[in-house]
N, C-alpha and C positions, 0 to 999 in steps of 0.2 A: 559448483552450482548448488544453490540452496534447495531444500525440500520443504515446501510449504503445504500445510493442511488448512482446509477451509471447512468450517462447520456451518452448514446452511441447509434449509429445507424449502421445498415448494410443494403445494398441494392445492386442491380445489378450494379449501378453506383458507389456507395461509396466503395463497396467491403465488406469483412467480417472481416478485420484485427482489427478494433477497438473493436468489440465484442469479438473476439477470444482472444485478449491479455487481455481484462478485465476478461474473464473467467479463464485465467491462474492466474491472480492476486487473483481472488475469491478462487482459490484452496488453497491459503495461508491464506486468511482472514476468511474463512467460519467457522473455529472453534471458532472464537471470535465474529462473527457478523451475524445478519440477513441481507441479501443483496437483493436489488430489482433493476432491470433495468428499466429505463425510456426511451422508444424508440418511434419513429414515425412509422406509418404503411406505410412502403415503399415496393415497389416490391423487393422481395428477402430478406426481413427482417428475422432475426433469432430468433424471439420471441418464437416459439415452441421449438427450440433447447435450449434456455435459460431456459425455464420451465422444459424441460426434464433433464437439468443439475442440477436441484434442487434449482433454484433461482426464486425470484418473477419477474414478468414482467408486467409493466404498459404501455399501449399504450397511447400516448399523441400526441397532435398536436403542443404542445409548447415545446421549449427548455428551458423554465423557468417554470417547473411544480411546483405544490404545494408540498413542501417537509416538511410540518409540521410533527413533530414526528421523523425526522431523525437526526442523530448526526453528520454526515459528508457526503459530496457529492463528488464523483469522476467524473470528466468531461473528457471524451475522445472523443472530437468532434470539428472539425474545425470551425463549424458555431456558436459555443458559443463564442461570441466576448468578448473583454476586458470589455465593459460596462455591458454585461450580467453576466460575472464573478463577477463583483463588486456587482451586485444585489443579486446574490447567496450568496456572502460572507457576506453581511449584515445580513443574516439569520442564517448561519451555516458555519463551516469551509469548505474550498474548496481545493480539490486536482485536479490539472490540469495535464493531460498527454499530453506532447508536443513533436513535432519534427519540428516545423516551426520557432522557435526562434523569436517570436514577443512579444510585451509587454503583460504581463500576470498579472492578479490580483488573487493571490492564496496564501493559507497558506503553500502549498507544491507543488513543480513542479517536475514531474517525466519525464525524457527523457532517455529512456533506450537504445538509439542507441550507437554503439561502438565509434562513433566520438564525442559524446556529452561530455561536461565538464562544471563545475560550472562557470568558468570565462566567458563563452559565455552569461551568464544571468546577468552580472554585472550591466547593465543599463536597464534591461528589467523587473525586479521584485523589490518588496519592500526589503529593507535591511534585514528584519526579516524573509523573506520567506525561508523555508527549501528547499534545492536543493538535489535531488537524480538523479545523471546523470551517464551515461556510462553503459557498458555491465554488470557491477557487479550488476545492478538493472534490468537486462533483464527479461522481462515477458515471460519466456519460460516454457512450460509445464514440470513438473517434469520428465516425461518419457524420454525427450531428455537429461536431465542432468544425468540420471541414466542408459544410454544405455550401452549395451555390444557390443563389436566388432562382426560384423556378417560376414559370408561368402558373398562375392560379387556375386550378381545374376542378376542385371539389371541396366538400366539408369532410373533415376527418373525425371519426369517432373511435376512441380507444380507451376502454374502461378497465384496463389491467389484464393480467394474464389469466385469471380464472373467472372473476365476476360471478360468484356463486349465486347472487341475488338477481342476476339477469337485468341489471340496470341498463345495459346496452340496448335492449329491446325497447324499454320505456323511453330512452333518449331518442331513438329513431322515430318512435311514434310522435313524440313532441315536436321533432323537426318537421314532420309531415303536417302536423296540426298547425305549426307556425307558418305553413305555406312556403317553406324553402323550396326553391326550384333547382338548386345546384345538385349535381351528382353527390351522393353520400357514400363515402368509402368507410366501411366498418372493419376494424382490425381486432380480431380476438386471439387470445393465446391458445397454445396447444392443450392446456388443461381446462379450457372453458367447457363446462358440462352442457351448455345450451346451444352448442354449435349447430346441431341439426335443426333445432327450432328456429334459429336465426336464419339459416339458409332458406327456410320456408318463406320468409318475408322478402327474399331477394327479388328485385324486379329491374326494370330499365334504369331506374334512378338509384337504387340501393345495391351496392356490391359488398358482399361479405367475404372477407379473406382471413386466413388463419396462418400464424407463424411466418410472417413475411420477413424477407431479408433486405427489403428496401424501404424500411420505415422512415429513414431520414429524408428520402426523396418524396414519399407520400406526404410527409409533414411539410416540407418546403413548398409543395404544390397546393397546400390547403389555404382556402380563404380564412378559415379559422378551425381550431380543433376543440373537441370536447373530450376531456380526459378526467381520470381520477387524480387524487392529490398525491401521487407517488413520484417515481423517477421520471415518468413521462412529462410531468410538469416542468422539470428542469430541462428536458429536451426541447419542449416548445419554446421556453424562454431563450434557450441557446440558439435556436433556429430563428427566433424573433417573429413568431406568428401570434396573432391574437388568440385567446383561448377562453373557454368556459371550463372551470375546474369544479368537480363535484367531490365532496367529502364522502367517501364510501366506507371509511373505517376510522375508528377513534384515533389511531396514530397519525392520521392526516390532518387533524384539527389545527395544529400549529401552522402548518404550511398554508392551509386554506385561509386562515386568519391573516397571515402575513401578506399573502397575495391580494386579499381584499383591501387591507389597510393601506397598501402601497400602490393600489390601482394597477396591479400587474396582471390581473385577470378578473373576469366576472365569476363569482363563486356562489355555490349552492351546497346545502346539505342534501344527501340523497332523499331524505323524507319529504323535502319540499316538492320533489317531482311528482309525488302522488296526491298532492292537494288538488281539490276541485279548482278548475279554471286556471291552473298554473300554466304559464307561458315563459319560455326563455327570453331573456334580453340578449340579443345577439351582438357580439363584439365586431368592431371594425378596427382598422389600423389607427384611425384617429381617436376612437373612443377608449382604446386600451393603451395608455401611455406607460412606457417603461420609466418610472420615476427614479429608479436606481441604476447606477452603472455597475452591472454585475459582471464580474470577471469569472467566467466559467472554466474550471479544470486547469487553470494555468499553473497550479502548484502540485499537480499530480506527480511530477518528477521528484519533488521534495518528499511526498508520501512514499513513493517507491524506494527512495534512498533510505528513508527512516526504517521501513520494513526490512530492507536488506541488512541494514546496520544491526537491527535487533536480531536477525537471523545469525549473524556472526558473533553476537555478544556472548554466546555460550561456548566460544572456542576454548580449547585446552592449551595449557602451557606445559611443556615437558623438555627434558634434556635431550639433546640430539643423540640419535643412535645410529648404528651402522646401516640399518635398513632405510635411513632417511637420506643416504648419500646422494641418490639421483635427484630427489626433490630439491635438496639444497643446491646442487649443481645447476639445476634449471633456473631456480630463483636468482642465484648469484650471477647468472649470465643474462638475466632479463635486461632489455635495452636500457631502461631508465636507471637500473641498479648499476650497470657498468658506466653509464654516463656520469653518475654522481660519485663514483668511486675515485680514489686517488690514482689508481691504476685502471685506465679505461679499456685495456685490452681484454678480449674474450679469453676466458680461462679454459685451457685444454682439459679434456676429461681425465687423462692420465695424471696430469699435475694435480687436479682436484682430488682424485682418489688417494694419492700419496699424502697430500696435505690433510685431508679429512680424517683418514684413519689415525693419524697422529693426534689431531686436535681433540677428537671426542674422548680420548683416554688421557689427555694431558691435565695435570693438576694446576697448570698455569692458565687454563681456559675454562670459562663457564659458558656453555653454548646452549641457548634456549630457543625452542621452536614453538610457534603458535599455529595450531591447526583447527580447521573447521570440523564439524561433527563427522563429515564423510572422509576426513583425513587429508584434505587439501592443505598444503603449506601456505599460510597467509603471511607470516613474517618470521624473521630470525633476528635474535639479538645476541651478540657475542661480546663477552667480557674477556679480555686477554691481559697478559702481563700481571696476573694475580700474585705472582711471587715477587714482584718488584714493588717499588715505593708507591706507585700509582697505577691503577688499572686503566685500560683503554677500552672504550665501548664503540661498537659498530652495529648498525641496524639496517636490514634490508626488508623491503616491503613489496608484497604482491600488488600489481596495479589495482586490483579490487579494493585492497585496504587503503591505498592512497586516495582513491576516489571517494570512499565512504568516510574518510577522516577518522580512521580507527588507530592511526599510528600512536597517538597520545595514550590511548588505553593500553596498548601492548607495551609501550616503553615504561609506563608507570608500573605495570605488573612485573616487568623485569627488574626494575629498580627495587621494588618491594621484596622480591625474591632474593636479590643480591644481599640485602640487609638481613633478611630472615636467616640466610645461610651463614651469618656471622662475619661477612666481609666488612671491613671497616676502612679500607683504603679509599682515598679520593679517586674519582673517576674523571678521565679526560676524554674529549671527543675531538676529532679532526674533521672539519667540514669544508667543502669547497665554498669559496666566497659567493659564487653565483647560485648556490643551492639555498635559496631563501626559505623554502618549505622546511628543510631540515634544521636550519638555524632557528626558525620560529618554534619548531617542535622542542628542541633542546632548551631553548631559553624559557619556554613555558613550563618546563619541568624543573627549573631552578638552576640550570647550567649558566655560568657567568663567563663572559669573554675574557681570556687571559691576554691574548695577543693575536695579531693577524698579519699575513703577508699579502702579496698581490694575488695569491692563489688560494690560501688556506686560512681558516679561522680556527684557533684553538680555544676550547671551552673547558671549564673545570667545574666539578660538582663534589663538594665535601659532605661526608656523612658523620653525624654526631652519634654518640653511643646511646643517646636517649630516644632513639628511633625517629628523630626529627632530621629531615634532610636540610642541609644548609650549605652555604658557599661563601 
């Protein structure tokens, strides 16, 4: 299991959006990783909420904390600069969550806004940086994606986790001024500093609630919602309710512009609310047309796979040692490994022990193991018959490696090491005819088919002395 660090903050000034969307991502990652948040102690921080959600929380004064022991770091923070990203990247793979479109040093960039696309990062990231952009990667809680249509019951107001300017109260006043008669449900975040003042305006029509756990239901029950231009906007679109979106921060300008241009919401800047004689234009199902067919969060599985793949990218290769005997035994008897082996029978432990102790000291065998940072055995590659005219190669992969398509990376490292150690003998592989994945793997690395029977395909790989693999 991977160890993932997240650098993100929440406060009355910053808001809670960074932490909340990271918690949504954690919901998809938690079955594969141990996750810990690194945050500063700011007024209105969500450290206790993170802990209550089942994740680790480390309080730090630095945005470059000690991440020794972690496999990958996810950065969702405007103050972690390009130079700081480079320093982090020198230690471990870095994922940056972005919506500012500035230069970024990262192995993967995630921008889940509906207006984002890969081309916008053409000159902002390294060519090899993985890009995950657009609403298909939206970090939305599963509840919003699985909502059922509810009977309409109220108007929903939710202006973010902190709302330091108390725009919420102004919105409620404008709704009353506009003579709305529907019940008004106002949701405020745990770090909202105006909660007590807002509770004072509560009456038979207005309900003020804080830190709700049924937001998706409240949203589905709304005639329309009034929100800020953050993640809540993605949630209203996912639930398909009309909305008024208010730009309350500079980083929301692009999404507000996009919503307005595409008739996805009625939009305002917060300053407009304070103009004399201002009145909302209220949306209806007919007035707010969804002109785009937006696919929300349907590629989050791809994002998770890429993050996991990055986490294993720093795996180490080493020669097999006596203390690895049990791990090799377990992997060698893994169901798919046995199924794809020429001998499909389960290997008895005593037989394995006798064989293994001979193999690791044999000059006729080069036995390489690939391990994650926590020492988990991910793959083994064995070159045998080194004293004969041609070597024989075999590879066994942990199910995790197969699912993440890391086999090619490990096989290439093994072939490179074989050559670096001075071995010049051609290499043969014997693969079952029905093992399409292994056949494709070896062919992709330059192995050519020599011959085949009804059951086995023999492949060969020649090595030239000029460090060029050929066949």
